[in-house]
C-alpha positions in Angstrom: -107.9 -159.2 -73.5 -106.5 -157.8 -70.3 -107.4 -158.1 -66.7 -105.4 -157.3 -63.5 -104.1 -160.4 -61.6 -105.6 -159.1 -58.4 -108.8 -157.3 -57.4 -109.4 -155.6 -54.0 -112.6 -156.4 -52.2 -114.8 -153.4 -52.1 -113.2 -151.8 -55.2 -114.0 -151.7 -58.9 -112.2 -154.1 -61.4 -111.8 -153.0 -65.0 -111.1 -155.6 -67.8 -110.7 -155.1 -71.5 -111.0 -157.2 -74.7 -109.4 -156.6 -78.1 -110.8 -158.7 -81.0 -108.9 -159.7 -84.2 -109.7 -161.4 -87.5 -107.9 -164.5 -88.7 -105.1 -162.4 -90.1 -104.5 -160.7 -86.7 -105.9 -157.4 -87.6 -108.3 -155.6 -85.2 -111.9 -156.0 -86.1 -115.3 -155.3 -84.5 -117.3 -158.2 -83.3 -120.7 -158.9 -84.9 -122.4 -157.8 -81.7 -121.1 -156.6 -78.3 -119.1 -159.3 -76.5 -120.6 -160.9 -73.4 -118.8 -162.1 -70.3 -119.4 -164.6 -67.5 -117.4 -164.7 -64.2 -116.9 -168.0 -62.3 -115.6 -168.6 -58.8 -113.0 -171.3 -58.4 -114.6 -174.4 -60.0 -118.2 -173.4 -59.3 -120.3 -174.3 -62.4 -122.7 -171.3 -62.1 -121.5 -167.9 -63.0 -121.7 -165.3 -60.2 -121.8 -162.4 -62.7 -122.7 -162.0 -66.4 -123.0 -159.0 -68.7 -122.3 -157.3 -71.9 -119.1 -155.3 -72.6 -119.2 -151.8 -74.2 -117.1 -150.3 -77.0 -114.6 -148.1 -75.2 -113.6 -145.7 -78.0 -115.9 -146.2 -80.9 -114.4 -143.4 -83.0 -110.7 -144.1 -82.3 -110.4 -147.9 -82.1 -111.6 -151.0 -83.7 -112.7 -154.0 -81.7 -111.7 -152.6 -78.3 -114.2 -153.3 -75.5 -114.2 -152.8 -71.8 -116.3 -153.4 -68.7 -116.1 -152.4 -65.0 -117.6 -154.4 -62.1 -117.9 -153.8 -58.4 -115.9 -156.5 -56.5 -118.0 -156.6 -53.4 -119.4 -159.1 -51.0 -122.9 -158.2 -52.0 -122.0 -159.2 -55.6 -120.8 -162.6 -54.4 -117.0 -162.0 -54.3 -114.9 -163.4 -51.5 -111.4 -162.7 -50.2 -108.7 -165.2 -51.3 -111.0 -166.8 -53.9 -109.9 -167.1 -57.6 -112.1 -166.1 -60.5 -112.3 -166.7 -64.2 -113.8 -164.4 -66.8 -115.0 -166.1 -69.9 -115.5 -163.7 -72.9 -117.8 -164.7 -75.8 -118.4 -163.0 -79.2 -118.9 -163.7 -82.8 -116.6 -162.5 -85.6 -117.9 -162.8 -89.2 -120.4 -165.4 -88.0 -117.8 -167.5 -86.1 -118.2 -167.9 -82.4 -115.0 -167.2 -80.4 -114.1 -167.1 -76.7 -111.2 -166.4 -74.3 -110.6 -166.3 -70.6 -108.8 -164.2 -67.9 -108.2 -165.0 -64.2 -107.8 -162.9 -61.1 -107.7 -163.3 -57.3 -109.6 -161.2 -54.8 -107.5 -159.7 -51.9 -108.6 -158.0 -48.8 -108.9 -154.3 -48.2 -106.4 -152.7 -45.7 -107.0 -153.4 -42.0 -105.7 -151.1 -39.4 -103.2 -152.7 -37.1 -104.6 -152.0 -33.6 -104.0 -153.4 -30.2 -106.7 -154.4 -27.7 -106.9 -152.0 -24.8 -107.9 -154.8 -22.4 -105.9 -156.5 -19.7 -105.5 -160.0 -18.4 -108.3 -159.6 -15.8 -111.0 -157.1 -14.9 -111.7 -154.9 -11.9 -114.9 -156.8 -11.3 -113.2 -160.2 -11.3 -110.5 -159.0 -8.9 -113.0 -157.4 -6.5 -115.0 -160.7 -6.4 -111.8 -162.6 -5.6 -110.6 -160.1 -3.0 -114.0 -159.6 -1.4 -114.1 -155.9 -2.1 -117.7 -154.5 -2.2 -117.1 -150.8 -2.7 -116.1 -148.7 -5.7 -113.7 -146.5 -3.8 -110.5 -148.1 -5.3 -111.7 -148.8 -8.8 -109.4 -146.3 -10.4 -106.5 -147.6 -8.4 -107.3 -151.2 -9.3 -107.6 -150.4 -13.0 -104.1 -148.9 -12.8 -102.7 -151.9 -10.9 -104.2 -154.4 -13.3 -102.6 -152.6 -16.2 -99.2 -152.7 -14.4 -99.6 -156.4 -13.6 -100.5 -157.2 -17.2 -97.5 -155.3 -18.4 -95.2 -157.0 -15.9 -96.4 -160.5 -16.8 -96.0 -159.8 -20.5 -92.5 -158.5 -20.0 -91.6 -161.5 -18.0 -93.1 -163.9 -20.6 -91.3 -162.0 -23.4 -94.4 -161.9 -25.5 -97.8 -160.1 -25.9 -100.4 -162.3 -24.4 -103.5 -160.1 -25.2 -105.1 -160.5 -28.6 -103.2 -158.1 -31.0 -103.1 -157.5 -34.7 -99.7 -157.4 -36.3 -98.3 -156.4 -39.7 -94.7 -157.7 -39.9 -92.0 -158.0 -42.4 -89.7 -161.1 -42.5 -86.7 -162.2 -44.4 -87.5 -164.9 -47.0 -85.0 -167.8 -46.7 -86.2 -170.1 -49.5 -87.9 -172.4 -47.1 -91.5 -173.6 -47.3 -92.1 -172.7 -43.6 -92.1 -169.3 -41.9 -92.2 -168.9 -38.1 -94.2 -165.9 -36.9 -93.1 -163.8 -33.9 -96.3 -164.0 -31.9 -98.6 -166.9 -30.9 -101.2 -168.4 -30.6 -102.3 -167.2 -34.1 -106.1 -166.8 -34.4 -106.4 -165.2 -37.8 -104.3 -164.4 -40.9 -105.5 -161.7 -43.3 -102.6 -161.3 -45.6 -99.5 -163.2 -46.7 -97.5 -161.5 -49.5 -94.1 -161.9 -51.0 -91.7 -159.6 -52.8 -91.6 -155.9 -53.0 -92.4 -153.7 -56.0 -91.9 -149.9 -56.7 -95.3 -148.3 -57.1 -94.8 -144.5 -56.5 -91.8 -142.4 -57.7 -91.0 -139.3 -55.6 -88.8 -136.3 -56.1 -88.4 -132.8 -54.6 -87.4 -129.9 -56.8 -86.6 -127.1 -54.2 -83.6 -125.4 -55.6 -82.8 -123.7 -52.2 -82.9 -126.9 -50.2 -79.9 -129.3 -49.7 -81.8 -132.5 -49.0 -85.3 -134.1 -49.2 -86.4 -137.6 -48.1 -89.5 -139.7 -47.5 -90.3 -142.1 -44.6 -93.2 -144.5 -44.2 -94.3 -146.1 -40.9 -97.5 -148.0 -40.0 -99.5 -144.8 -39.7 -97.9 -142.0 -41.8 -96.0 -140.9 -44.9 -93.6 -138.1 -43.9 -92.0 -135.9 -46.6 -89.1 -133.8 -45.3 -87.3 -130.9 -46.9 -84.0 -129.7 -45.3 -83.2 -126.1 -46.0 -84.8 -123.3 -48.0 -88.2 -121.7 -47.9 -90.0 -125.1 -47.6 -87.8 -126.5 -44.8 -90.0 -128.8 -42.7 -92.1 -132.0 -42.9 -95.4 -132.7 -44.5 -97.2 -135.6 -42.8 -99.9 -137.6 -44.6 -102.0 -140.0 -42.6 -102.1 -143.2 -44.7 -105.6 -144.3 -43.6 -107.0 -141.1 -45.1 -106.2 -142.4 -48.6 -108.1 -145.4 -49.8 -106.1 -145.7 -53.0 -102.5 -145.1 -54.1 -103.9 -142.8 -56.7 -105.5 -140.5 -54.1 -102.2 -140.5 -52.1 -100.2 -139.4 -55.2 -102.7 -136.7 -55.9 -102.4 -135.4 -52.3 -98.6 -135.4 -52.6 -98.7 -133.4 -55.8 -101.1 -130.8 -54.2 -98.7 -130.1 -51.2 -97.1 -127.1 -52.9 -93.7 -127.7 -51.1 -91.8 -128.9 -54.1 -92.9 -132.6 -54.0 -94.0 -134.5 -57.0 -95.2 -138.1 -57.2 -95.9 -140.5 -60.1 -98.0 -143.7 -60.2 -95.7 -146.3 -61.8 -98.1 -149.3 -62.1 -101.8 -149.0 -62.9 -102.5 -152.5 -61.5 -101.6 -151.3 -58.0 -103.2 -147.9 -58.0 -106.3 -149.1 -56.2 -104.4 -150.5 -53.3 -104.9 -148.7 -50.0 -102.1 -146.4 -48.9 -101.9 -148.3 -45.6 -100.4 -151.2 -47.4 -97.2 -149.3 -48.2 -94.1 -151.0 -46.9 -92.4 -149.1 -44.1 -89.1 -147.4 -45.1 -86.6 -145.0 -43.5 -85.2 -141.8 -45.0 -85.5 -142.6 -48.7 -83.6 -139.8 -50.5 -85.7 -138.1 -53.1 -84.0 -134.8 -54.0 -83.4 -133.0 -57.3 -82.3 -135.7 -59.8 -82.5 -138.5 -57.3 -85.8 -140.4 -57.2 -87.2 -142.2 -54.2 -89.6 -145.1 -54.5 -92.5 -146.2 -52.3 -93.2 -150.0 -52.3 -96.1 -152.4 -52.0 -96.0 -156.2 -51.6 -95.6 -157.6 -55.0 -97.5 -160.9 -54.8 -100.4 -161.9 -52.5 -100.1 -165.6 -51.7 -103.3 -167.7 -51.5 -102.0 -171.2 -51.0 -100.6 -170.8 -47.6 -101.6 -173.1 -44.7 -101.4 -172.7 -40.9 -102.7 -174.7 -37.9 -104.5 -172.1 -35.9 -103.0 -171.7 -32.5 -99.5 -172.3 -33.8 -97.2 -169.8 -35.4 -95.8 -171.5 -38.4 -97.0 -170.7 -42.0 -96.5 -173.3 -44.7 -96.3 -172.1 -48.3 -95.8 -175.0 -50.9 -94.0 -172.8 -53.4 -91.6 -171.5 -50.7 -90.8 -168.1 -49.4 -88.4 -166.4 -51.9 -84.9 -165.5 -50.6 -84.7 -161.8 -49.8 -84.4 -159.1 -47.1 -87.7 -158.1 -45.5 -89.6 -159.4 -48.5 -92.3 -161.4 -46.8 -95.2 -159.4 -45.3 -97.7 -161.1 -42.9 -100.8 -159.5 -41.3 -102.2 -161.6 -38.6 -103.9 -161.7 -35.1 -102.3 -163.5 -32.2 -102.8 -163.7 -28.5 -105.8 -164.4 -26.2 -109.1 -162.6 -26.9 -110.3 -164.4 -23.7 -107.7 -164.8 -21.0 -107.1 -168.5 -20.0 -108.4 -169.0 -16.5 -105.0 -170.0 -15.0 -103.4 -166.9 -16.5 -106.1 -164.7 -15.2 -105.7 -166.1 -11.7 -101.9 -165.3 -11.9 -102.7 -161.8 -12.8 -105.3 -161.5 -10.0 -102.7 -162.8 -7.5 -100.1 -160.3 -8.7 -102.6 -157.4 -8.5 -103.4 -158.6 -5.0 -99.7 -158.3 -4.0 -99.6 -154.8 -5.4 -102.9 -153.8 -3.7 -102.0 -155.2 -0.3 -98.5 -153.7 -0.4 -100.0 -150.3 0.2 -100.4 -151.2 3.9 -97.5 -153.5 4.6 -94.3 -154.6 2.9 -94.8 -157.8 1.0 -91.1 -158.5 1.3 -91.5 -159.4 5.0 -92.2 -163.1 5.5 -91.8 -163.2 9.3 -91.4 -160.8 12.2 -90.4 -161.2 15.9 -90.5 -158.1 18.1 -88.1 -159.3 20.8 -84.8 -159.3 19.0 -86.1 -157.9 15.8 -85.8 -161.2 14.0 -87.1 -160.4 10.4 -87.1 -162.7 7.4 -87.6 -161.4 3.9 -89.7 -163.1 1.2 -88.0 -164.0 -2.1 -89.9 -161.9 -4.6 -87.6 -162.6 -7.4 -85.7 -159.3 -7.0 -87.0 -157.7 -3.9 -90.1 -155.6 -3.9 -93.8 -155.8 -4.5 -93.3 -154.6 -8.2 -91.4 -157.8 -9.0 -93.0 -161.1 -9.8 -92.6 -163.6 -6.9 -91.0 -167.0 -7.7 -94.2 -168.8 -7.0 -95.9 -166.9 -9.8 -92.9 -167.2 -12.1 -93.3 -171.0 -11.8 -97.0 -170.8 -12.7 -96.1 -168.6 -15.7 -93.6 -171.1 -17.1 -96.1 -172.5 -19.8 -96.6 -169.0 -21.2 -93.0 -167.8 -21.2 -91.0 -167.6 -24.4 -87.7 -169.1 -23.5 -85.9 -168.7 -26.9 -86.7 -165.5 -28.8 -88.4 -166.4 -32.1 -89.4 -169.9 -31.0 -92.3 -171.4 -29.0 
């Protein structure tokens, strides 16, 4: 019997069964084997069926089945499942089991395009009743949001991250951003899944690079000098990405190394820089090796707990999560409104001036934390204290 350890939600899962007699020789079962699939410790099977003979003329006792691992069929992300096989051999009933976990399909890491307040909320606060300055206010809100986040040394708006961390052997891992509102993937280890090489005899170098969006394959020198760029989100499986590489016609060839990972989305490839893959030198693209299911986190915090510990290694822990405020806290929004108001009013007068006297030109300047309406005044800095990251990497 054989079944992958992991199944991807929305993809097909294929499992096989080889039957033997008491001497260990392959033998056909009396009738086609049946299977039942159970979720965790649920007593009722979520799927049942009969397996088919895979190669009736070429094999003995070799059966297979393919199922759709979808939400509609009752499968859920992070759940564990057991397949129980049943058959009869020479009148004797036999059974065996396999297990697998369901992992999530790839999610694009995108940032919200919002800000810490809205034009409508600012206009209500400032008593503005016309639409004449809406474009300007939109720009000023974006600038104020950016200034506040730079001062706080963190992204306050809700954002999805896909980050690599060094494993240190501890059971706890501190994420870079907070408050955490969702975690969609925790994985440890790195494993080679695609082998690359370039065979251009008139080139002098070739290399591959992966970032969050693209796979870039670059040839230096010769007739195929240049870069082929493949958008990862266009390839729902590693298999389809490998096929696209082999179809480029610029000397590149790619090979799937592990069938158990070929249905992973190409967007899950681990970023890399300038991996040499020229002539007799092979370059390798990697995926996370093991999806972890037993992690825990208190939402709103930034610390993941894994009972088995995060294995020691360099950039060998991958976490995909969402952190920040989907709805801006009221006090933070008011700070943003106040800063936008400073920007907006400074069009007509200098906000640096605190007091004027015409007689002897007695002028006092306000302390805006650096001088100028584009700086954050000390009064707002004080109010931002609860949101500021004071030590990088710690709350």
